[in-house]
C-alpha positions in Angstrom: 8.2 9.5 -64.3 9.1 12.9 -65.8 7.0 14.1 -68.7 7.6 17.0 -71.1 4.5 19.0 -71.9 4.5 20.7 -75.3 2.5 23.8 -75.8 -0.4 23.3 -78.1 -0.6 25.1 -81.3 -3.4 27.3 -80.1 -1.0 28.8 -77.5 1.9 29.7 -79.9 2.7 33.3 -80.3 1.8 34.9 -83.6 4.9 35.3 -85.8 6.9 38.6 -85.4 6.5 41.2 -88.1 8.8 44.2 -88.3 7.2 47.6 -87.6 8.8 49.2 -90.7 9.5 48.0 -94.1 13.0 48.0 -95.7 12.6 51.5 -97.2 11.5 53.1 -93.9 14.4 51.3 -92.0 16.8 52.7 -94.6 15.5 56.3 -94.2 15.8 55.9 -90.5 19.3 54.6 -90.8 20.2 57.7 -92.9 18.7 60.1 -90.4 20.6 58.4 -87.4 23.9 58.6 -89.5 23.5 62.2 -90.1 22.5 63.1 -86.6 24.9 65.3 -84.6 24.7 65.4 -80.8 24.1 68.7 -79.1 27.4 70.3 -78.3 27.0 73.2 -75.8 30.7 73.9 -75.8 30.9 74.4 -79.5 27.7 76.5 -79.3 29.2 78.9 -76.7 32.4 79.1 -78.7 30.5 80.0 -81.9 28.3 82.6 -80.1 31.4 84.1 -78.3 33.3 84.4 -81.5 30.5 86.3 -83.3 29.6 88.6 -80.4 33.2 89.4 -79.4 34.2 93.1 -79.5 36.3 92.3 -82.6 34.2 91.1 -85.6 35.3 87.8 -87.2 37.5 88.0 -90.4 35.6 88.1 -93.6 37.0 84.7 -94.8 35.4 83.1 -91.6 31.8 84.4 -91.9 30.4 81.8 -94.2 31.7 79.0 -92.0 30.4 80.8 -88.9 27.0 81.2 -90.5 26.9 77.4 -91.2 27.8 76.5 -87.8 25.3 79.0 -86.1 22.6 77.5 -88.6 23.3 74.0 -87.4 23.0 75.2 -83.8 19.8 76.9 -84.6 18.3 73.9 -86.3 18.9 71.7 -83.2 17.4 74.4 -80.9 14.4 74.8 -83.3 13.8 71.2 -83.1 14.0 71.3 -79.2 12.2 74.5 -78.8 9.3 73.6 -81.3 8.3 70.6 -79.1 8.5 72.7 -76.1 6.3 75.5 -77.1 3.7 73.2 -78.3 3.8 71.0 -75.1 4.0 73.6 -72.6 2.2 76.4 -74.3 5.2 78.8 -73.8 4.8 81.9 -75.8 8.5 83.1 -75.4 9.8 79.7 -76.8 7.3 80.0 -79.6 8.5 83.5 -80.3 12.2 82.7 -80.3 11.6 79.5 -82.5 9.8 81.7 -85.0 12.7 84.2 -84.9 15.2 81.4 -85.2 13.4 79.9 -88.3 13.4 83.3 -89.9 17.2 83.9 -89.3 17.9 80.3 -90.5 16.1 80.8 -93.7 17.4 84.2 -94.4 19.9 84.6 -97.2 23.4 85.7 -96.1 24.0 89.3 -97.2 26.9 89.9 -99.5 28.4 93.1 -97.8 30.7 92.5 -94.8 29.0 94.8 -92.4 25.5 93.5 -93.2 26.8 89.9 -92.8 28.3 90.6 -89.5 25.1 92.2 -88.3 23.1 89.2 -89.4 25.5 86.8 -87.7 25.2 88.8 -84.5 21.4 88.7 -84.6 21.7 84.9 -85.2 24.1 84.4 -82.3 21.9 86.4 -79.9 19.0 84.3 -81.0 21.0 81.1 -80.4 22.0 82.4 -77.0 18.5 83.6 -75.9 16.8 80.3 -77.1 19.4 78.2 -75.4 19.0 80.1 -72.1 15.2 79.8 -72.2 15.4 76.0 -73.1 17.7 75.6 -70.0 15.2 77.6 -67.9 12.4 75.4 -69.1 14.4 72.2 -68.4 14.8 71.1 -71.9 18.5 71.3 -71.9 21.0 71.0 -69.1 22.7 74.0 -67.9 25.1 75.2 -70.6 27.6 77.5 -69.1 30.2 76.1 -66.6 
């Protein structure tokens, strides 16, 4: 004879409750939708365009500043965790410099703006190379 054994009520698992409420889930969804993956090729293209022997045209400076700012933001997030986790002074120094450049107001004069963008591009490049050395990013240059 086959008999079916039913679990007793005392052995039932407690009901599942979600880890986040509806508002927190909505905020998380917004952040995921705004997330941009790290694009090493775009980073190198933008750094190369700014550091080229010929300065970029005036009408492209604001757009380049925005793109470099987005690269810095991604690298700052990666580097901030790295400098804290590994106690790396150089990463910490580069992250501080990146934050200063990212928060700086873009100068109005062409030559000053190009200078600011070149300092920013050098910082993007240095921070990227250091994060590759630390193993936080895969090799960027092909």
